[in-house]
C-alpha positions as CSV (number, residue, x, y, z in Angstrom):
1,X,-26.7,32.9,-8.0
2,X,-23.7,31.3,-6.3
3,X,-21.2,30.1,-8.8
4,X,-19.3,27.0,-7.5
5,X,-16.2,25.7,-9.3
6,X,-15.8,21.9,-9.1
7,X,-12.1,21.2,-9.6
8,X,-12.8,17.4,-9.4
9,X,-15.8,15.2,-10.1
10,X,-18.0,15.5,-7.0
11,X,-20.7,13.0,-6.1
12,X,-24.2,14.2,-6.9
13,X,-25.1,13.3,-3.3
14,X,-23.2,16.5,-2.5
15,X,-24.0,18.7,-5.4
16,X,-27.7,17.9,-5.1
17,X,-27.6,19.6,-1.6
18,X,-27.1,22.9,-3.4
19,X,-30.5,24.2,-4.7
20,X,-30.3,24.6,-8.5
21,X,-32.2,27.9,-8.4
22,X,-29.4,29.4,-6.1
23,X,-26.3,27.5,-7.1
24,X,-24.5,26.8,-10.4
25,X,-21.9,24.0,-10.4
26,X,-19.3,24.7,-13.1
27,X,-16.2,22.9,-14.3
28,X,-14.8,26.2,-15.5
29,X,-15.4,29.6,-14.0
30,X,-13.1,32.7,-13.7
31,X,-14.9,34.2,-10.7
32,X,-16.4,31.6,-8.4
33,X,-17.5,32.3,-4.9
34,X,-16.9,28.7,-3.8
35,X,-14.8,25.7,-4.8
36,X,-15.5,22.0,-4.3
37,X,-12.5,19.7,-4.8
38,X,-11.0,16.3,-3.9
39,X,-7.4,15.8,-5.0
40,X,-6.9,18.8,-7.3
41,X,-3.6,20.6,-6.4
42,X,-4.5,24.3,-5.8
43,X,-1.0,25.4,-4.9
44,X,-0.2,27.0,-8.2
45,X,-3.8,28.3,-8.7
46,X,-4.5,32.0,-8.9
47,X,-7.1,32.7,-6.3
48,X,-9.8,35.1,-7.7
49,X,-10.9,38.0,-5.5
50,X,-14.5,36.6,-5.8
51,X,-13.6,33.4,-3.9
52,X,-15.0,33.1,-0.4
53,X,-14.5,29.4,0.4
54,X,-13.1,26.1,-0.7
55,X,-14.4,22.8,0.6
56,X,-12.2,19.7,0.3
57,X,-14.3,16.4,0.1
58,X,-11.8,14.5,2.3
59,X,-9.8,14.9,5.4
60,X,-6.3,15.8,4.1
61,X,-5.7,19.3,2.8
62,X,-2.1,19.1,1.6
63,X,-3.3,20.0,-1.9
64,X,-4.7,23.3,-0.7
65,X,-2.5,26.4,0.1
66,X,-4.0,27.1,3.5
67,X,-2.0,30.2,4.5
68,X,-2.4,31.7,1.0
69,X,-6.2,31.1,1.3
70,X,-6.3,32.6,4.8
71,X,-4.4,35.7,3.7
72,X,-7.0,36.3,0.9
73,X,-10.0,35.6,3.2
74,X,-10.8,32.2,1.7
75,X,-12.1,29.8,4.3
76,X,-11.0,26.2,3.7
77,X,-13.1,23.3,4.9
78,X,-12.4,19.6,5.1
79,X,-14.6,16.6,6.0
80,X,-13.2,14.9,9.1
81,X,-14.8,11.5,9.8
82,X,-16.7,11.3,6.5
83,X,-14.3,8.7,5.2
84,X,-13.2,7.3,8.6
85,X,-15.0,3.9,8.2
86,X,-13.6,3.3,4.8
87,X,-10.0,3.9,6.0
88,X,-10.6,1.9,9.1
89,X,-11.6,-1.1,7.1
90,X,-8.5,-0.9,4.9
91,X,-6.3,-0.5,8.0
92,X,-7.7,-3.8,9.3
93,X,-7.0,-5.4,6.0
94,X,-3.4,-4.0,6.2
95,X,-3.1,-5.3,9.7
96,X,-3.9,-8.8,8.7
97,X,-1.8,-8.6,5.5
98,X,1.2,-7.5,7.4
99,X,0.9,-10.5,9.7
100,X,-0.1,-13.4,7.4
101,X,2.0,-12.7,4.3
102,X,-1.1,-13.1,2.2
103,X,-0.1,-10.6,-0.5
104,X,3.3,-12.2,-0.9
105,X,1.8,-15.6,-1.0
106,X,-0.7,-14.6,-3.7
107,X,2.2,-13.2,-5.8
108,X,4.1,-16.5,-5.4
109,X,1.0,-18.6,-6.2
110,X,0.6,-16.7,-9.5
111,X,4.1,-17.8,-10.6
112,X,2.9,-21.4,-10.5
113,X,0.5,-20.9,-13.5
114,X,1.1,-23.5,-16.2
115,X,3.2,-25.8,-14.0
116,X,2.4,-29.4,-13.3
117,X,1.4,-30.6,-9.8
118,X,0.4,-27.1,-8.6
119,X,-1.2,-28.6,-5.5
120,X,2.1,-30.3,-4.5
121,X,4.0,-27.1,-5.1
122,X,1.6,-25.2,-3.0
123,X,1.9,-27.6,-0.1
124,X,5.7,-27.5,-0.4
125,X,6.1,-23.8,-0.7
126,X,3.4,-22.5,1.7
127,X,5.8,-22.6,4.7
128,X,7.6,-19.5,3.4
129,X,4.4,-17.5,4.1
130,X,3.7,-18.4,7.7
131,X,2.7,-15.4,9.8
132,X,1.5,-14.7,13.3
133,X,-2.1,-14.2,14.5
134,X,-3.0,-10.8,15.8
135,X,-5.0,-12.1,18.8
136,X,-3.3,-10.9,22.0
137,X,-0.8,-8.7,20.2
138,X,-0.4,-4.9,20.8
139,X,-1.2,-2.2,18.3
140,X,0.0,1.3,18.8
141,X,-2.2,4.0,17.3
142,X,-0.5,7.4,16.7
143,X,-3.4,9.8,16.5
144,X,-6.8,9.0,18.0
145,X,-9.0,11.2,15.9
146,X,-12.0,9.9,13.9
147,X,-10.1,7.2,12.1
148,X,-7.7,6.3,14.9
149,X,-10.6,5.9,17.3
150,X,-12.4,3.5,14.9
151,X,-9.2,1.5,14.5
152,X,-8.9,1.3,18.3
153,X,-12.5,-0.1,18.6
154,X,-11.9,-2.6,15.8
155,X,-8.6,-3.8,17.1
156,X,-10.1,-4.3,20.6
157,X,-12.9,-6.3,19.1
158,X,-10.3,-8.5,17.4
159,X,-8.7,-9.3,20.7
160,X,-5.8,-6.9,20.5
161,X,-4.3,-4.7,23.2
162,X,-4.3,-1.1,22.2
163,X,-1.9,1.7,23.2
164,X,-2.2,5.2,21.9
165,X,-0.6,8.6,21.5
166,X,-2.5,11.8,20.8
167,X,-1.5,15.1,22.5
168,X,-4.7,16.7,21.4
169,X,-7.1,14.1,22.7
170,X,-9.9,15.8,24.6
171,X,-11.3,14.2,27.8
172,X,-14.7,13.8,26.0
173,X,-13.0,11.9,23.1
174,X,-10.9,9.8,25.5
175,X,-14.1,8.7,27.3
176,X,-15.5,7.3,24.1
177,X,-12.5,5.1,23.4
178,X,-12.4,1.4,24.3
179,X,-9.8,0.2,26.7
180,X,-6.8,2.1,25.4
181,X,-3.6,2.7,27.3
182,X,-2.6,6.3,26.6
183,X,1.1,7.0,26.4
184,X,2.5,10.5,26.1
185,X,5.6,9.6,24.2
186,X,5.9,8.1,20.6
187,X,9.1,6.2,21.2
188,X,7.4,4.5,24.2
189,X,4.5,3.5,22.0
190,X,6.8,2.0,19.4
191,X,8.7,0.1,22.1
192,X,5.5,-1.5,23.4
193,X,3.8,-2.3,20.1
194,X,3.9,-5.2,17.7
195,X,2.1,-3.1,15.1
196,X,1.8,0.7,14.8
197,X,-0.9,2.5,12.8
198,X,-0.3,6.1,11.8
199,X,-3.1,8.7,11.9
200,X,-1.5,12.1,12.0
201,X,-1.8,15.1,9.8
202,X,1.2,16.0,7.6
203,X,2.8,19.2,8.6
204,X,6.3,20.7,9.4
205,X,6.4,18.8,12.7
206,X,5.4,15.4,11.4
207,X,7.1,15.3,8.0
208,X,9.5,12.3,8.1
209,X,8.9,12.0,11.8
210,X,9.1,8.2,11.4
211,X,12.7,8.0,10.3
212,X,15.5,5.5,11.1
213,X,16.2,7.2,14.5
214,X,12.6,7.2,15.6
215,X,11.9,3.6,14.4
216,X,15.0,2.3,16.2
217,X,13.0,2.9,19.4
218,X,10.6,0.1,18.3
219,X,10.3,-3.5,19.4
220,X,12.1,-5.7,17.0
221,X,9.9,-6.9,14.1
222,X,7.4,-3.9,14.3
223,X,4.8,-3.8,11.5
224,X,4.1,-0.3,10.3
225,X,0.7,0.7,8.8
226,X,0.6,4.1,7.1
227,X,-2.9,5.1,5.8
228,X,-2.4,8.8,6.8
229,X,0.2,10.4,4.5
230,X,3.2,9.0,2.8
231,X,5.7,11.7,3.9
232,X,5.1,10.9,7.6
233,X,7.6,8.0,7.0
234,X,11.1,8.4,5.7
235,X,11.4,5.8,2.9
236,X,15.2,5.5,3.3
237,X,14.9,5.1,7.0
238,X,12.3,2.5,7.0
239,X,14.1,0.5,4.3
240,X,17.2,0.4,6.6
241,X,14.9,-0.8,9.4
242,X,13.4,-3.5,7.2
243,X,17.0,-4.7,6.3
244,X,18.0,-4.8,10.0
245,X,14.8,-6.5,11.1
246,X,13.7,-3.7,13.4
247,X,10.7,-3.4,11.1
248,X,9.3,-6.6,9.5
249,X,6.6,-5.1,7.2
250,X,5.5,-1.7,6.0
251,X,2.0,-1.2,4.6
252,X,1.6,2.1,2.8
253,X,-1.4,3.6,1.0
254,X,0.7,6.3,-0.8
255,X,3.3,4.5,-2.9
256,X,6.0,6.1,-5.0
257,X,9.0,4.7,-6.8
258,X,11.0,4.3,-3.7
259,X,8.7,1.8,-2.0
260,X,7.8,-0.5,-4.9
261,X,9.4,-3.9,-5.5
262,X,10.5,-4.4,-1.9
263,X,9.7,-7.8,-0.5
264,X,8.4,-6.5,2.8
265,X,6.6,-3.4,1.6
266,X,2.9,-3.7,0.7
267,X,2.1,-0.8,-1.5
268,X,-1.6,0.0,-2.0
269,X,-2.6,2.6,-4.7
270,X,-4.3,5.1,-2.3
271,X,-7.5,3.2,-1.8
272,X,-8.1,4.3,1.8
273,X,-11.2,6.4,1.0
274,X,-12.0,4.7,-2.3
275,X,-15.5,3.5,-1.6
276,X,-18.8,4.9,-3.0
277,X,-20.0,5.4,0.6
278,X,-17.0,7.5,1.5
279,X,-17.1,9.6,-1.6
280,X,-20.8,10.3,-1.0
281,X,-20.3,11.1,2.7
282,X,-17.4,13.5,1.9
283,X,-19.3,15.2,-0.9
284,X,-22.4,15.7,1.2
285,X,-20.5,17.2,4.1
286,X,-18.3,19.4,2.0
287,X,-21.3,20.8,0.1
288,X,-23.3,21.5,3.2
289,X,-20.4,23.2,5.0
290,X,-19.9,25.4,1.9
291,X,-23.6,26.2,1.8
292,X,-23.8,27.1,5.5
293,X,-20.9,29.5,5.2
294,X,-22.0,31.2,2.0
295,X,-25.6,31.6,3.2
296,X,-25.3,32.1,6.9
297,X,-21.6,32.9,7.6
298,X,-21.2,29.9,10.0
299,X,-17.9,28.1,9.8
300,X,-17.9,24.3,10.4
301,X,-14.8,22.2,10.1
302,X,-12.4,24.9,8.8
303,X,-8.7,24.1,8.7
304,X,-7.4,27.7,8.4
305,X,-10.0,29.8,10.3
306,X,-11.7,29.1,13.6
307,X,-15.0,27.2,13.7
308,X,-17.6,29.7,14.6
309,X,-21.4,29.4,14.6
310,X,-24.2,31.8,15.6
311,X,-27.8,30.6,15.4
312,X,-29.7,32.5,12.8
313,X,-32.5,34.8,13.8
314,X,-33.4,36.3,10.5
315,X,-31.5,39.5,11.1
316,X,-28.8,40.7,8.7
317,X,-25.2,39.6,9.4
318,X,-21.8,41.2,9.1
319,X,-19.0,38.6,8.9
320,X,-15.4,39.6,9.4
321,X,-12.2,37.6,8.7
322,X,-9.1,39.0,10.3
323,X,-5.4,38.4,11.2
324,X,-6.0,39.3,14.8
325,X,-8.8,39.1,17.2
326,X,-10.4,42.6,17.4
327,X,-14.1,42.1,18.3
328,X,-14.4,45.3,20.3
329,X,-12.9,47.5,17.5
330,X,-15.1,45.8,15.0
331,X,-18.3,46.3,17.0
332,X,-17.4,49.9,17.6
333,X,-16.9,50.4,13.8
334,X,-20.2,48.7,13.1
335,X,-22.0,50.8,15.7
336,X,-20.5,54.0,14.5
337,X,-21.7,53.2,11.0
338,X,-25.3,53.3,12.3
339,X,-26.0,49.7,13.0
340,X,-27.5,48.2,16.2
341,X,-25.7,44.9,17.1
342,X,-28.3,42.3,18.3
343,X,-25.9,39.4,18.7
344,X,-22.3,38.4,18.0
345,X,-19.7,35.7,18.3
346,X,-15.9,35.9,17.8
347,X,-13.3,33.1,17.7
348,X,-9.6,32.7,17.2
349,X,-7.4,30.1,15.5
350,X,-3.7,30.7,15.6
351,X,-2.9,33.9,13.7
352,X,-6.5,34.2,12.3
353,X,-9.8,35.2,13.8
354,X,-13.5,35.4,12.7
355,X,-16.5,37.3,14.0
356,X,-20.2,37.4,13.2
357,X,-22.4,40.3,14.1
358,X,-26.1,40.3,13.7
359,X,-27.6,43.8,13.2
360,X,-31.1,45.4,13.0
361,X,-32.2,46.6,9.6
362,X,-30.3,46.7,6.4
363,X,-26.5,46.7,6.3
364,X,-25.0,50.2,5.5
365,X,-21.6,51.3,4.6
366,X,-18.9,48.9,5.8
367,X,-15.8,50.9,4.8
368,X,-15.0,51.8,8.5
369,X,-15.1,48.1,9.4
370,X,-12.7,47.2,6.5
371,X,-10.2,49.8,7.9
372,X,-10.0,48.1,11.3
373,X,-6.4,46.9,11.8
374,X,-5.9,43.3,10.7
375,X,-9.2,42.9,8.8
376,X,-8.8,40.6,5.7
377,X,-12.4,40.5,4.4
378,X,-15.8,41.8,5.4
379,X,-19.0,40.4,4.1
380,X,-22.7,41.3,4.6
381,X,-25.3,38.5,4.5
């Protein structure tokens, strides 16, 4: 029986993918083999030796200690694209709200409650909330992954010009984009854009990337949409740019105390993926990725180990997580232990590697495999 610890409430669309005669979903468990989570912060969590994998029902994994997990042989999964449509729809709302001052206008209209001649006051005051149309304007999209690509399609359909930046964009992904002018420099994207939508991961290189110095490269009056991660943008820096007019509006889906109560900041309470469809899609993908790894050893959408799949033939499998690529040494150790390798695959991702070996017959002693330099965890399926 696979014991799975659910650190957050997970949609039944996902948990129902795990057969009840093989899986037990628990809210408390000292020795789980798998974890399902959404927003739970795992950084201070003690990782049990039993743990093999953690699947995050969402794209961002800042709440998961990736290196710590990798060092303990815990494969971490996320669900890229599962919430992409939900976020894309809110980006379009943010795009329109940044232009037409609808949010500010609604807040003002609410202050008229109880006054006489509301209709006259509305007609007199509405001029303070005039905003431009988006037709023909240019939007810069920083990051053209699952969400960024959908935003590009939607913006094009709304009659906007699209420029984009993504150093990791593959030729195959680029071919699926609408008419997007690819620029290989973020300051140049900002200089050409009336709006910019951020769709980058948060890491050491991108934290506070959009500070005052970076934003000063922008066209005057830039409208910034941040539905990726709050710390991509330096709050102090963007406030200075709002005061100078370099930025005219900032829409953020990750508010904190520094961005509230500012006239030209629209703070949304992290609603990007808050749709029932998104939660179901993420839960379904996370559960199936966890199941595929636990039962077959295949890694799909990992963020700390390489993606690696070997079609199942029915033979037994030996799966090895390591800190260096060593497929030849692993195969030799497996062969020396008396196994016949019938198929294999090995992949690398940064400092970590993963290999799957299919063997004839039952799996025997794996102690020699565990002793190969760099090996983190060995598992027989």
